[in-house]
N, CA, C and O atoms as CSV, one atom per row, in Angstrom:
chain,resi,resn,atom,element,x,y,z
A,1,UNK,N,N,2.993,-3.828,13.838
A,1,UNK,CA,C,3.874,-3.975,12.700
A,1,UNK,C,C,4.803,-2.764,12.643
A,1,UNK,O,O,4.364,-1.627,12.812
A,2,UNK,N,N,6.077,-3.016,12.406
A,2,UNK,CA,C,7.032,-1.919,12.262
A,2,UNK,C,C,7.445,-1.795,10.793
A,2,UNK,O,O,7.039,-2.600,9.955
A,3,UNK,N,N,8.241,-0.798,10.499
A,3,UNK,CA,C,8.593,-0.519,9.104
A,3,UNK,C,C,9.417,-1.645,8.470
A,3,UNK,O,O,9.282,-1.907,7.275
A,4,UNK,N,N,10.258,-2.304,9.247
A,4,UNK,CA,C,11.045,-3.404,8.695
A,4,UNK,C,C,10.138,-4.559,8.292
A,4,UNK,O,O,10.327,-5.162,7.236
A,5,UNK,N,N,9.146,-4.869,9.139
A,5,UNK,CA,C,8.195,-5.931,8.809
A,5,UNK,C,C,7.364,-5.548,7.580
A,5,UNK,O,O,7.113,-6.380,6.707
A,6,UNK,N,N,6.946,-4.293,7.522
A,6,UNK,CA,C,6.182,-3.810,6.376
A,6,UNK,C,C,7.017,-3.943,5.105
A,6,UNK,O,O,6.522,-4.427,4.088
A,7,UNK,N,N,8.257,-3.524,5.154
A,7,UNK,CA,C,9.143,-3.603,3.983
A,7,UNK,C,C,9.318,-5.045,3.535
A,7,UNK,O,O,9.178,-5.343,2.349
A,8,UNK,N,N,9.619,-5.931,4.453
A,8,UNK,CA,C,9.788,-7.347,4.112
A,8,UNK,C,C,8.518,-7.922,3.499
A,8,UNK,O,O,8.577,-8.689,2.537
A,9,UNK,N,N,7.370,-7.550,4.057
A,9,UNK,CA,C,6.095,-8.055,3.561
A,9,UNK,C,C,5.854,-7.589,2.125
A,9,UNK,O,O,5.467,-8.379,1.265
A,10,UNK,N,N,6.085,-6.307,1.877
A,10,UNK,CA,C,5.855,-5.756,0.533
A,10,UNK,C,C,6.810,-6.360,-0.487
A,10,UNK,O,O,6.393,-6.717,-1.589
A,11,UNK,N,N,8.086,-6.477,-0.133
A,11,UNK,CA,C,9.072,-6.996,-1.080
A,11,UNK,C,C,8.920,-8.486,-1.354
A,11,UNK,O,O,9.465,-8.990,-2.336
A,12,UNK,N,N,8.186,-9.199,-0.502
A,12,UNK,CA,C,7.940,-10.625,-0.732
A,12,UNK,C,C,6.883,-10.853,-1.814
A,12,UNK,O,O,6.717,-11.976,-2.292
A,13,UNK,N,N,6.182,-9.814,-2.193
A,13,UNK,CA,C,5.143,-9.931,-3.218
A,13,UNK,C,C,5.793,-10.061,-4.600
A,13,UNK,O,O,6.804,-9.412,-4.868
A,14,UNK,N,N,5.228,-10.884,-5.467
A,14,UNK,CA,C,5.809,-11.073,-6.802
A,14,UNK,C,C,5.937,-9.758,-7.565
A,14,UNK,O,O,4.975,-9.000,-7.690
A,15,UNK,N,N,7.147,-9.501,-8.074
A,15,UNK,CA,C,7.392,-8.316,-8.890
A,15,UNK,C,C,7.493,-7.010,-8.136
A,15,UNK,O,O,7.628,-5.958,-8.759
A,16,UNK,N,N,7.431,-7.040,-6.813
A,16,UNK,CA,C,7.474,-5.802,-6.020
A,16,UNK,C,C,8.881,-5.208,-6.016
A,16,UNK,O,O,9.878,-5.922,-5.910
A,17,UNK,N,N,8.932,-3.892,-6.135
A,17,UNK,CA,C,10.191,-3.161,-6.065
A,17,UNK,C,C,10.019,-2.001,-5.093
A,17,UNK,O,O,8.899,-1.610,-4.765
A,18,UNK,N,N,11.150,-1.453,-4.636
A,18,UNK,CA,C,11.118,-0.282,-3.770
A,18,UNK,C,C,11.970,0.812,-4.388
A,18,UNK,O,O,12.959,0.541,-5.068
A,19,UNK,N,N,11.572,2.053,-4.141
A,19,UNK,CA,C,12.332,3.188,-4.668
A,19,UNK,C,C,11.998,4.435,-3.852
A,19,UNK,O,O,11.144,4.409,-2.967
A,20,UNK,N,N,12.692,5.523,-4.172
A,20,UNK,CA,C,12.495,6.802,-3.499
A,20,UNK,C,C,12.227,7.897,-4.539
A,20,UNK,O,O,13.006,8.847,-4.623
A,21,UNK,N,N,11.154,7.799,-5.332
A,21,UNK,CA,C,10.909,8.780,-6.387
A,21,UNK,C,C,10.520,10.168,-5.878
A,21,UNK,O,O,10.602,11.137,-6.633
A,22,UNK,N,N,10.099,10.286,-4.621
A,22,UNK,CA,C,9.643,11.564,-4.068
A,22,UNK,C,C,10.617,12.151,-3.056
A,22,UNK,O,O,10.264,13.070,-2.317
A,23,UNK,N,N,11.828,11.634,-3.018
A,23,UNK,CA,C,12.813,12.115,-2.060
A,23,UNK,C,C,13.190,11.024,-1.079
A,23,UNK,O,O,12.566,9.965,-1.026
A,24,UNK,N,N,14.214,11.303,-0.311
A,24,UNK,CA,C,14.796,10.276,0.559
A,24,UNK,C,C,13.943,9.915,1.767
A,24,UNK,O,O,14.283,8.974,2.485
A,25,UNK,N,N,12.853,10.624,2.017
A,25,UNK,CA,C,12.014,10.314,3.172
A,25,UNK,C,C,10.795,9.454,2.840
A,25,UNK,O,O,10.135,8.957,3.753
A,26,UNK,N,N,10.485,9.268,1.572
A,26,UNK,CA,C,9.280,8.520,1.216
A,26,UNK,C,C,9.652,7.257,0.453
A,26,UNK,O,O,10.103,7.315,-0.691
A,27,UNK,N,N,9.457,6.123,1.103
A,27,UNK,CA,C,9.720,4.819,0.500
A,27,UNK,C,C,8.468,4.376,-0.250
A,27,UNK,O,O,7.373,4.341,0.311
A,28,UNK,N,N,8.645,4.038,-1.528
A,28,UNK,CA,C,7.528,3.679,-2.390
A,28,UNK,C,C,7.707,2.243,-2.874
A,28,UNK,O,O,8.783,1.852,-3.326
A,29,UNK,N,N,6.635,1.473,-2.770
A,29,UNK,CA,C,6.628,0.102,-3.282
A,29,UNK,C,C,5.754,0.066,-4.529
A,29,UNK,O,O,4.651,0.611,-4.554
A,30,UNK,N,N,6.276,-0.590,-5.562
A,30,UNK,CA,C,5.575,-0.656,-6.843
A,30,UNK,C,C,5.513,-2.097,-7.332
A,30,UNK,O,O,6.319,-2.946,-6.952
A,31,UNK,N,N,4.524,-2.339,-8.193
A,31,UNK,CA,C,4.457,-3.575,-8.963
A,31,UNK,C,C,4.183,-3.155,-10.402
A,31,UNK,O,O,3.271,-2.368,-10.660
A,32,UNK,N,N,4.965,-3.674,-11.330
A,32,UNK,CA,C,4.809,-3.296,-12.726
A,32,UNK,C,C,4.978,-1.810,-12.955
A,32,UNK,O,O,4.379,-1.260,-13.879
A,33,UNK,N,N,5.783,-1.145,-12.133
A,33,UNK,CA,C,6.016,0.283,-12.265
A,33,UNK,C,C,4.921,1.164,-11.684
A,33,UNK,O,O,4.984,2.387,-11.812
A,34,UNK,N,N,3.922,0.568,-11.050
A,34,UNK,CA,C,2.795,1.319,-10.469
A,34,UNK,C,C,2.830,1.199,-8.944
A,34,UNK,O,O,3.068,0.121,-8.399
A,35,UNK,N,N,2.589,2.316,-8.272
A,35,UNK,CA,C,2.634,2.344,-6.801
A,35,UNK,C,C,1.488,1.562,-6.178
A,35,UNK,O,O,0.342,1.645,-6.620
A,36,UNK,N,N,1.828,0.790,-5.128
A,36,UNK,CA,C,0.778,0.175,-4.326
A,36,UNK,C,C,0.897,0.518,-2.849
A,36,UNK,O,O,-0.040,0.265,-2.092
A,37,UNK,N,N,2.024,1.090,-2.410
A,37,UNK,CA,C,2.167,1.489,-1.011
A,37,UNK,C,C,3.266,2.538,-0.899
A,37,UNK,O,O,4.306,2.442,-1.551
A,38,UNK,N,N,3.018,3.544,-0.058
A,38,UNK,CA,C,4.015,4.579,0.254
A,38,UNK,C,C,4.092,4.705,1.770
A,38,UNK,O,O,3.084,4.598,2.468
A,39,UNK,N,N,5.300,4.933,2.265
A,39,UNK,CA,C,5.466,5.160,3.701
A,39,UNK,C,C,6.565,6.193,3.915
A,39,UNK,O,O,7.618,6.135,3.281
A,40,UNK,N,N,6.309,7.133,4.813
A,40,UNK,CA,C,7.307,8.123,5.189
A,40,UNK,C,C,8.268,7.528,6.203
A,40,UNK,O,O,7.843,6.839,7.130
A,41,UNK,N,N,9.536,7.780,6.039
A,41,UNK,CA,C,10.530,7.195,6.934
A,41,UNK,C,C,10.724,7.988,8.218
A,41,UNK,O,O,11.094,7.413,9.242
A,42,UNK,N,N,10.483,9.291,8.186
A,42,UNK,CA,C,10.708,10.087,9.390
A,42,UNK,C,C,9.638,9.823,10.449
A,42,UNK,O,O,9.930,9.857,11.645
A,43,UNK,N,N,8.423,9.564,10.026
A,43,UNK,CA,C,7.345,9.182,10.942
A,43,UNK,C,C,6.688,7.932,10.367
A,43,UNK,O,O,5.647,8.012,9.715
A,44,UNK,N,N,7.293,6.796,10.609
A,44,UNK,CA,C,6.865,5.543,9.987
A,44,UNK,C,C,5.706,4.887,10.735
A,44,UNK,O,O,5.697,3.671,10.928
A,45,UNK,N,N,4.734,5.690,11.153
A,45,UNK,CA,C,3.590,5.132,11.872
A,45,UNK,C,C,2.349,5.024,10.988
A,45,UNK,O,O,1.285,4.623,11.458
A,46,UNK,N,N,2.482,5.383,9.705
A,46,UNK,CA,C,1.349,5.264,8.793
A,46,UNK,C,C,1.858,5.005,7.381
A,46,UNK,O,O,3.012,5.286,7.058
A,47,UNK,N,N,0.974,4.465,6.548
A,47,UNK,CA,C,1.306,4.230,5.150
A,47,UNK,C,C,0.074,4.521,4.307
A,47,UNK,O,O,-1.050,4.531,4.810
A,48,UNK,N,N,0.297,4.755,3.019
A,48,UNK,CA,C,-0.792,4.981,2.070
A,48,UNK,C,C,-0.927,3.746,1.190
A,48,UNK,O,O,0.065,3.199,0.708
A,49,UNK,N,N,-2.168,3.313,0.986
A,49,UNK,CA,C,-2.459,2.189,0.103
A,49,UNK,C,C,-3.628,2.527,-0.807
A,49,UNK,O,O,-4.524,3.288,-0.440
A,50,UNK,N,N,-3.601,1.950,-1.995
A,50,UNK,CA,C,-4.701,2.112,-2.935
A,50,UNK,C,C,-5.847,1.222,-2.481
A,50,UNK,O,O,-5.627,0.175,-1.873
A,51,UNK,N,N,-7.085,1.648,-2.782
A,51,UNK,CA,C,-8.243,0.914,-2.289
A,51,UNK,C,C,-9.426,1.111,-3.230
A,51,UNK,O,O,-9.596,2.182,-3.812
A,52,UNK,N,N,-10.227,0.086,-3.371
A,52,UNK,CA,C,-11.490,0.216,-4.076
A,52,UNK,C,C,-12.276,1.349,-3.428
A,52,UNK,O,O,-12.314,1.453,-2.202
A,53,UNK,N,N,-12.900,2.194,-4.234
A,53,UNK,CA,C,-13.525,3.406,-3.696
A,53,UNK,C,C,-14.610,3.121,-2.656
A,53,UNK,O,O,-14.697,3.836,-1.657
A,54,UNK,N,N,-15.430,2.105,-2.863
A,54,UNK,CA,C,-16.473,1.788,-1.874
A,54,UNK,C,C,-15.875,1.206,-0.602
A,54,UNK,O,O,-16.304,1.542,0.501
A,55,UNK,N,N,-14.888,0.336,-0.756
A,55,UNK,CA,C,-14.223,-0.243,0.415
A,55,UNK,C,C,-13.463,0.837,1.180
A,55,UNK,O,O,-13.407,0.793,2.409
A,56,UNK,N,N,-12.877,1.803,0.476
A,56,UNK,CA,C,-12.138,2.882,1.138
A,56,UNK,C,C,-13.040,3.619,2.122
A,56,UNK,O,O,-12.642,3.888,3.255
A,57,UNK,N,N,-14.242,3.942,1.691
A,57,UNK,CA,C,-15.197,4.641,2.560
A,57,UNK,C,C,-15.600,3.756,3.733
A,57,UNK,O,O,-15.663,4.218,4.872
A,58,UNK,N,N,-15.872,2.488,3.454
A,58,UNK,CA,C,-16.274,1.553,4.510
A,58,UNK,C,C,-15.183,1.423,5.577
A,58,UNK,O,O,-15.477,1.434,6.772
A,59,UNK,N,N,-13.929,1.299,5.145
A,59,UNK,CA,C,-12.823,1.176,6.103
A,59,UNK,C,C,-12.665,2.437,6.945
A,59,UNK,O,O,-12.383,2.356,8.140
A,60,UNK,N,N,-12.846,3.599,6.327
A,60,UNK,CA,C,-12.746,4.869,7.068
A,60,UNK,C,C,-13.852,4.986,8.107
A,60,UNK,O,O,-13.626,5.495,9.205
A,61,UNK,N,N,-15.040,4.519,7.764
A,61,UNK,CA,C,-16.159,4.591,8.706
A,61,UNK,C,C,-15.994,3.605,9.850
A,61,UNK,O,O,-16.426,3.881,10.969
A,62,UNK,N,N,-15.382,2.469,9.590
A,62,UNK,CA,C,-15.244,1.408,10.586
A,62,UNK,C,C,-14.034,1.578,11.498
A,62,UNK,O,O,-14.065,1.165,12.657
A,63,UNK,N,N,-12.964,2.188,10.978
A,63,UNK,CA,C,-11.702,2.269,11.731
A,63,UNK,C,C,-11.198,3.712,11.791
A,63,UNK,O,O,-10.941,4.316,10.750
A,64,UNK,N,N,-11.057,4.267,12.987
A,64,UNK,CA,C,-10.526,5.630,13.100
A,64,UNK,C,C,-9.070,5.746,12.626
A,64,UNK,O,O,-8.589,6.849,12.366
A,65,UNK,N,N,-8.374,4.616,12.514
A,65,UNK,CA,C,-6.975,4.617,12.053
A,65,UNK,C,C,-6.860,4.746,10.531
A,65,UNK,O,O,-5.758,4.903,10.003
A,66,UNK,N,N,-7.977,4.681,9.837
A,66,UNK,CA,C,-7.974,4.770,8.372
A,66,UNK,C,C,-8.570,6.115,7.968
A,66,UNK,O,O,-9.709,6.436,8.305
A,67,UNK,N,N,-7.776,6.890,7.242
A,67,UNK,CA,C,-8.160,8.243,6.817
A,67,UNK,C,C,-8.049,8.355,5.301
A,67,UNK,O,O,-7.410,7.513,4.669
A,68,UNK,N,N,-8.661,9.382,4.706
A,68,UNK,CA,C,-8.442,9.616,3.276
A,68,UNK,C,C,-6.947,9.794,3.008
A,68,UNK,O,O,-6.229,10.372,3.824
A,69,UNK,N,N,-6.487,9.300,1.872
A,69,UNK,CA,C,-5.062,9.304,1.542
A,69,UNK,C,C,-4.424,10.675,1.585
A,69,UNK,O,O,-4.834,11.582,0.861
A,70,UNK,N,N,-3.425,10.827,2.431
A,70,UNK,CA,C,-2.689,12.081,2.571
A,70,UNK,C,C,-1.892,12.340,1.297
A,70,UNK,O,O,-1.092,11.500,0.886
A,71,UNK,N,N,-2.103,13.493,0.673
A,71,UNK,CA,C,-1.447,13.893,-0.577
A,71,UNK,C,C,-1.745,12.940,-1.736
A,71,UNK,O,O,-0.956,12.843,-2.676
A,72,UNK,N,N,-2.870,12.242,-1.673
A,72,UNK,CA,C,-3.233,11.279,-2.712
A,72,UNK,C,C,-4.672,11.531,-3.143
A,72,UNK,O,O,-5.367,12.359,-2.555
A,73,UNK,N,N,-5.116,10.815,-4.170
A,73,UNK,CA,C,-6.505,10.863,-4.592
A,73,UNK,C,C,-7.346,10.285,-3.453
A,73,UNK,O,O,-7.263,9.091,-3.165
A,74,UNK,N,N,-8.141,11.113,-2.814
A,74,UNK,CA,C,-8.889,10.720,-1.608
A,74,UNK,C,C,-9.927,9.640,-1.888
A,74,UNK,O,O,-10.351,8.934,-0.973
A,75,UNK,N,N,-10.334,9.509,-3.135
A,75,UNK,CA,C,-11.330,8.490,-3.485
A,75,UNK,C,C,-10.712,7.090,-3.539
A,75,UNK,O,O,-11.369,6.102,-3.212
A,76,UNK,N,N,-9.446,7.015,-3.954
A,76,UNK,CA,C,-8.824,5.714,-4.201
A,76,UNK,C,C,-7.672,5.347,-3.270
A,76,UNK,O,O,-7.142,4.239,-3.352
A,77,UNK,N,N,-7.283,6.259,-2.394
A,77,UNK,CA,C,-6.147,5.980,-1.509
A,77,UNK,C,C,-6.531,6.265,-0.063
A,77,UNK,O,O,-7.231,7.232,0.236
A,78,UNK,N,N,-6.054,5.395,0.827
A,78,UNK,CA,C,-6.232,5.577,2.261
A,78,UNK,C,C,-4.882,5.727,2.935
A,78,UNK,O,O,-3.893,5.130,2.511
A,79,UNK,N,N,-4.850,6.524,3.981
A,79,UNK,CA,C,-3.716,6.556,4.896
A,79,UNK,C,C,-4.111,5.712,6.097
A,79,UNK,O,O,-5.158,5.928,6.707
A,80,UNK,N,N,-3.264,4.751,6.429
A,80,UNK,CA,C,-3.554,3.800,7.495
A,80,UNK,C,C,-2.510,3.975,8.595
A,80,UNK,O,O,-1.308,3.879,8.346
A,81,UNK,N,N,-2.982,4.232,9.811
A,81,UNK,CA,C,-2.092,4.398,10.963
A,81,UNK,C,C,-1.880,3.056,11.635
A,81,UNK,O,O,-2.829,2.315,11.894
A,82,UNK,N,N,-0.604,2.751,11.916
A,82,UNK,CA,C,-0.239,1.455,12.493
A,82,UNK,C,C,-0.149,1.475,14.007
A,82,UNK,O,O,0.165,0.450,14.612
A,83,UNK,N,N,-0.416,2.609,14.638
A,83,UNK,CA,C,-0.251,2.707,16.088
A,83,UNK,C,C,-1.588,2.720,16.826
A,83,UNK,O,O,-1.706,3.279,17.916
A,84,UNK,N,N,-2.578,2.102,16.221
A,84,UNK,CA,C,-3.907,2.069,16.830
A,84,UNK,C,C,-4.376,0.654,17.066
A,84,UNK,O,O,-3.589,-0.223,17.422
A,85,UNK,N,N,-5.650,0.436,16.868
A,85,UNK,CA,C,-6.272,-0.845,17.193
A,85,UNK,C,C,-6.186,-1.873,16.066
A,85,UNK,O,O,-6.584,-3.021,16.264
A,86,UNK,N,N,-5.682,-1.501,14.902
A,86,UNK,CA,C,-5.594,-2.450,13.799
A,86,UNK,C,C,-4.484,-3.462,14.060
A,86,UNK,O,O,-3.370,-3.089,14.428
A,87,UNK,N,N,-4.796,-4.750,13.868
A,87,UNK,CA,C,-3.782,-5.783,14.071
A,87,UNK,C,C,-3.038,-6.053,12.753
A,87,UNK,O,O,-3.408,-5.527,11.703
A,88,UNK,N,N,-2.003,-6.866,12.825
A,88,UNK,CA,C,-1.176,-7.133,11.650
A,88,UNK,C,C,-1.984,-7.761,10.519
A,88,UNK,O,O,-1.741,-7.461,9.350
A,89,UNK,N,N,-2.929,-8.616,10.844
A,89,UNK,CA,C,-3.748,-9.253,9.812
A,89,UNK,C,C,-4.575,-8.208,9.056
A,89,UNK,O,O,-4.702,-8.281,7.834
A,90,UNK,N,N,-5.133,-7.244,9.779
A,90,UNK,CA,C,-5.898,-6.177,9.130
A,90,UNK,C,C,-4.983,-5.296,8.272
A,90,UNK,O,O,-5.342,-4.921,7.156
A,91,UNK,N,N,-3.808,-4.975,8.798
A,91,UNK,CA,C,-2.863,-4.145,8.053
A,91,UNK,C,C,-2.397,-4.848,6.777
A,91,UNK,O,O,-2.397,-4.252,5.700
A,92,UNK,N,N,-2.004,-6.107,6.902
A,92,UNK,CA,C,-1.544,-6.825,5.714
A,92,UNK,C,C,-2.690,-7.063,4.731
A,92,UNK,O,O,-2.465,-7.139,3.523
A,93,UNK,N,N,-3.898,-7.178,5.234
A,93,UNK,CA,C,-5.054,-7.306,4.349
A,93,UNK,C,C,-5.219,-6.073,3.476
A,93,UNK,O,O,-5.542,-6.190,2.294
A,94,UNK,N,N,-5.002,-4.900,4.042
A,94,UNK,CA,C,-5.093,-3.657,3.263
A,94,UNK,C,C,-3.941,-3.564,2.267
A,94,UNK,O,O,-4.122,-3.077,1.151
A,95,UNK,N,N,-2.760,-4.028,2.664
A,95,UNK,CA,C,-1.613,-4.048,1.753
A,95,UNK,C,C,-1.875,-5.012,0.598
A,95,UNK,O,O,-1.602,-4.696,-0.560
A,96,UNK,N,N,-2.405,-6.182,0.923
A,96,UNK,CA,C,-2.726,-7.176,-0.108
A,96,UNK,C,C,-3.752,-6.628,-1.092
A,96,UNK,O,O,-3.608,-6.790,-2.304
A,97,UNK,N,N,-4.786,-5.979,-0.568
A,97,UNK,CA,C,-5.825,-5.414,-1.428
A,97,UNK,C,C,-5.223,-4.389,-2.384
A,97,UNK,O,O,-5.551,-4.383,-3.571
A,98,UNK,N,N,-4.355,-3.531,-1.884
A,98,UNK,CA,C,-3.725,-2.512,-2.716
A,98,UNK,C,C,-2.874,-3.164,-3.805
A,98,UNK,O,O,-2.977,-2.805,-4.978
A,99,UNK,N,N,-2.046,-4.108,-3.419
A,99,UNK,CA,C,-1.196,-4.809,-4.388
A,99,UNK,C,C,-2.062,-5.483,-5.449
A,99,UNK,O,O,-1.799,-5.346,-6.644
A,100,UNK,N,N,-3.090,-6.206,-5.019
A,100,UNK,CA,C,-3.955,-6.925,-5.958
A,100,UNK,C,C,-4.667,-5.978,-6.912
A,100,UNK,O,O,-4.801,-6.271,-8.100
A,101,UNK,N,N,-5.120,-4.852,-6.399
A,101,UNK,CA,C,-5.812,-3.850,-7.219
A,101,UNK,C,C,-4.869,-3.282,-8.284
A,101,UNK,O,O,-5.250,-3.161,-9.448
A,102,UNK,N,N,-3.652,-2.937,-7.890
A,102,UNK,CA,C,-2.678,-2.388,-8.831
A,102,UNK,C,C,-2.260,-3.464,-9.836
A,102,UNK,O,O,-2.179,-3.190,-11.034
A,103,UNK,N,N,-1.997,-4.675,-9.364
A,103,UNK,CA,C,-1.605,-5.772,-10.254
A,103,UNK,C,C,-2.688,-6.039,-11.294
A,103,UNK,O,O,-2.385,-6.229,-12.472
A,104,UNK,N,N,-3.947,-6.052,-10.866
A,104,UNK,CA,C,-5.063,-6.302,-11.787
A,104,UNK,C,C,-5.180,-5.221,-12.855
A,104,UNK,O,O,-5.710,-5.478,-13.936
A,105,UNK,N,N,-4.698,-4.027,-12.571
A,105,UNK,CA,C,-4.753,-2.931,-13.521
A,105,UNK,C,C,-3.615,-2.911,-14.526
A,105,UNK,O,O,-3.611,-2.102,-15.454
A,106,UNK,N,N,-2.647,-3.806,-14.341
A,106,UNK,CA,C,-1.522,-3.876,-15.273
A,106,UNK,C,C,-1.956,-4.552,-16.569
A,106,UNK,O,O,-2.897,-5.346,-16.569
A,107,UNK,N,N,-1.280,-4.244,-17.671
A,107,UNK,CA,C,-1.573,-4.967,-18.911
A,107,UNK,C,C,-1.318,-6.464,-18.720
A,107,UNK,O,O,-0.482,-6.861,-17.909
A,108,UNK,N,N,-2.042,-7.283,-19.469
A,108,UNK,CA,C,-1.910,-8.751,-19.343
A,108,UNK,C,C,-0.468,-9.212,-19.539
A,108,UNK,O,O,-0.015,-10.133,-18.859
A,109,UNK,N,N,0.253,-8.580,-20.460
A,109,UNK,CA,C,1.644,-8.951,-20.699
A,109,UNK,C,C,2.488,-8.681,-19.460
A,109,UNK,O,O,3.322,-9.505,-19.086
A,110,UNK,N,N,2.279,-7.543,-18.829
A,110,UNK,CA,C,2.995,-7.218,-17.605
A,110,UNK,C,C,2.676,-8.172,-16.474
A,110,UNK,O,O,3.564,-8.558,-15.713
A,111,UNK,N,N,1.419,-8.554,-16.357
A,111,UNK,CA,C,1.016,-9.536,-15.344
A,111,UNK,C,C,1.718,-10.875,-15.598
A,111,UNK,O,O,2.229,-11.504,-14.672
A,112,UNK,N,N,1.734,-11.298,-16.859
A,112,UNK,CA,C,2.358,-12.584,-17.204
A,112,UNK,C,C,3.848,-12.571,-16.896
A,112,UNK,O,O,4.383,-13.566,-16.409
A,113,UNK,N,N,4.529,-11.457,-17.173
A,113,UNK,CA,C,5.958,-11.369,-16.892
A,113,UNK,C,C,6.238,-11.473,-15.392
A,113,UNK,O,O,7.221,-12.091,-14.982
A,114,UNK,N,N,5.373,-10.868,-14.578
A,114,UNK,CA,C,5.553,-10.925,-13.125
A,114,UNK,C,C,5.249,-12.326,-12.612
A,114,UNK,O,O,5.962,-12.833,-11.747
A,115,UNK,N,N,4.205,-12.958,-13.131
A,115,UNK,CA,C,3.845,-14.307,-12.685
A,115,UNK,C,C,4.876,-15.344,-13.060
A,115,UNK,O,O,4.998,-16.367,-12.386
A,116,UNK,N,N,5.637,-15.098,-14.145
A,116,UNK,CA,C,6.668,-16.035,-14.580
A,116,UNK,C,C,7.900,-15.941,-13.695
A,116,UNK,O,O,8.507,-16.957,-13.354
A,117,UNK,N,N,8.272,-14.712,-13.322
A,117,UNK,CA,C,9.515,-14.529,-12.566
A,117,UNK,C,C,9.385,-14.883,-11.114
A,117,UNK,O,O,10.354,-14.776,-10.363
C-alpha cells in the first residue's frame, strides 16, 4: 500500500477529513474532529493508528512491523510499517479498527450526524 491508496482509503470512510495540524509534513485523518490515523509525508512508510490496548500489545508481539506509537500514547497507539510482511488487508484492518474505535467514542449526536451525511 502506498500513501495515495492510504489517503483514498481513509477519506472514503464516513465523515473522515484530512488536515495538517502538526505542520506540513504530518497528514492527519479525523472523524468527528478526533484523530484516527497520522502519517508523515517525508517518510511515508509508516502510519500511527489508535488501537484497543490489549489488541495493541497482541499486534506488536505478532508482527515486527507494529511498534508502540511514535510520539503517541504507547498504550493506545501503534506505529505500523508498510514496507514489511503485512499485506493490504492487514493494514486496512488496523485502519478500520482505529476509525471504528474513534467513531465509537464520539457523542451519539456526532455519530448520528456522520451516519446521516
